[in-house]
C-alpha positions as CSV (number, residue, x, y, z in Angstrom):
1,M,0.0,0.0,0.0
2,E,2.8,2.4,0.9
3,D,4.6,1.5,-2.4
4,Y,1.4,2.5,-4.3
5,K,1.2,5.8,-2.5
6,A,4.9,6.6,-3.2
7,R,4.5,5.8,-6.9
8,K,1.3,7.9,-7.1
9,A,3.1,10.8,-5.4
10,I,6.0,10.6,-7.8
11,K,3.7,10.4,-10.8
12,E,1.8,13.6,-9.6
13,I,5.1,15.5,-9.1
14,A,6.3,14.4,-12.6
15,A,3.0,15.5,-14.2
16,R,3.3,18.9,-12.4
17,E,6.9,19.4,-13.5
18,L,6.0,18.5,-17.1
19,E,3.1,21.0,-17.1
20,Q,5.4,23.7,-15.8
21,K,7.9,22.9,-18.5
22,L,5.3,22.9,-21.2
23,S,3.8,26.2,-19.9
24,L,7.2,27.8,-20.0
25,Q,7.7,26.6,-23.6
26,R,4.4,28.2,-24.6
27,E,5.3,31.5,-23.1
28,S,9.0,31.8,-24.1
29,L,10.3,31.3,-27.6
30,H,13.8,30.8,-26.2
31,E,12.6,27.9,-24.0
32,F,10.6,26.5,-26.9
33,L,13.7,26.8,-29.2
34,K,15.7,24.6,-26.8
35,F,13.0,21.9,-27.0
36,Y,12.6,22.3,-30.8
37,R,16.4,21.8,-31.4
38,Q,16.4,18.7,-29.3
39,Q,13.4,17.2,-31.1
40,E,14.2,18.4,-34.6
41,K,18.0,18.2,-34.8
42,R,18.5,15.7,-31.9
43,E,21.1,17.9,-30.4
44,I,21.1,20.3,-27.3
45,L,21.1,24.0,-28.2
46,D,24.5,25.5,-27.8
47,D,23.0,28.7,-26.3
48,N,24.5,32.1,-26.6
49,W,23.4,35.7,-25.7
50,H,22.5,36.5,-29.4
51,I,19.9,33.7,-29.5
52,K,18.1,35.1,-26.4
53,V,18.2,38.6,-28.1
54,I,16.7,37.3,-31.3
55,C,14.0,35.4,-29.5
56,D,13.1,38.4,-27.4
57,A,12.8,40.5,-30.6
58,L,10.6,38.0,-32.2
59,E,8.4,37.8,-29.2
60,R,7.9,41.5,-29.5
61,V,6.9,41.0,-33.2
62,Y,4.5,38.4,-32.1
63,R,2.9,40.6,-29.5
64,G,2.6,43.5,-32.1
65,E,5.1,45.7,-30.3
66,C,7.5,45.7,-33.3
67,K,6.1,46.0,-36.8
68,R,9.5,45.7,-38.7
69,L,12.5,43.7,-37.7
70,M,15.7,43.2,-39.5
71,I,18.2,40.7,-38.2
72,N,21.7,41.0,-39.5
73,I,24.1,38.4,-38.1
74,P,26.7,36.2,-39.8
75,P,25.9,32.8,-41.4
76,R,25.7,29.7,-39.1
77,S,24.3,31.8,-36.2
78,L,21.0,29.8,-36.1
79,K,19.1,32.7,-37.8
80,T,17.2,30.4,-40.2
81,D,16.4,27.8,-37.5
82,I,15.1,30.5,-35.1
83,V,13.2,32.8,-37.5
84,S,12.0,30.6,-40.3
85,K,11.5,27.3,-38.5
86,A,11.0,27.5,-34.7
87,F,9.3,30.9,-34.5
88,P,6.4,30.0,-36.9
89,V,5.9,26.7,-35.0
90,W,5.8,28.5,-31.6
91,A,3.6,31.3,-32.9
92,L,1.1,29.0,-34.6
93,G,1.0,26.8,-31.4
94,N,0.0,29.8,-29.4
95,K,-2.3,31.5,-32.0
96,P,-3.4,29.2,-34.8
97,S,-5.0,32.0,-36.8
98,I,-1.7,33.8,-37.3
99,K,-0.3,33.8,-40.9
100,F,3.3,33.7,-42.2
101,M,4.9,34.4,-45.5
102,D,8.3,32.8,-46.1
103,I,10.2,34.8,-48.8
104,S,13.7,34.0,-49.9
105,Y,16.1,34.7,-52.7
106,S,15.6,31.1,-54.0
107,S,12.3,29.0,-54.2
108,G,14.2,25.9,-53.0
109,L,15.2,27.6,-49.7
110,A,11.7,28.9,-49.1
111,E,10.3,25.4,-49.7
112,K,12.9,23.8,-47.5
113,N,12.2,26.3,-44.7
114,S,8.4,26.0,-44.9
């Protein structure tokens, strides 16, 4: 009987922790990006300050606080993964009616990203 109670308590704690984690991922693009990279690329995000800055800027766009955003950073800085892949997934998960347009210099890249 005591073993049953202990397993039940552990199960409840795990469920609460999971709900907290999911709630944080819904609220924060940066937290969602960590999860997204682990699921999509099967690797842990090598986090850096510029990633948090980009995520914060995109959250402002999502909330309507910023109407125009230009991100100029060197190649291989995760710009495409954040802006064209993770951000639309995160935004659509929070607001399914939102619309995106993926524009690129090449149709192949636009298709790959979408």
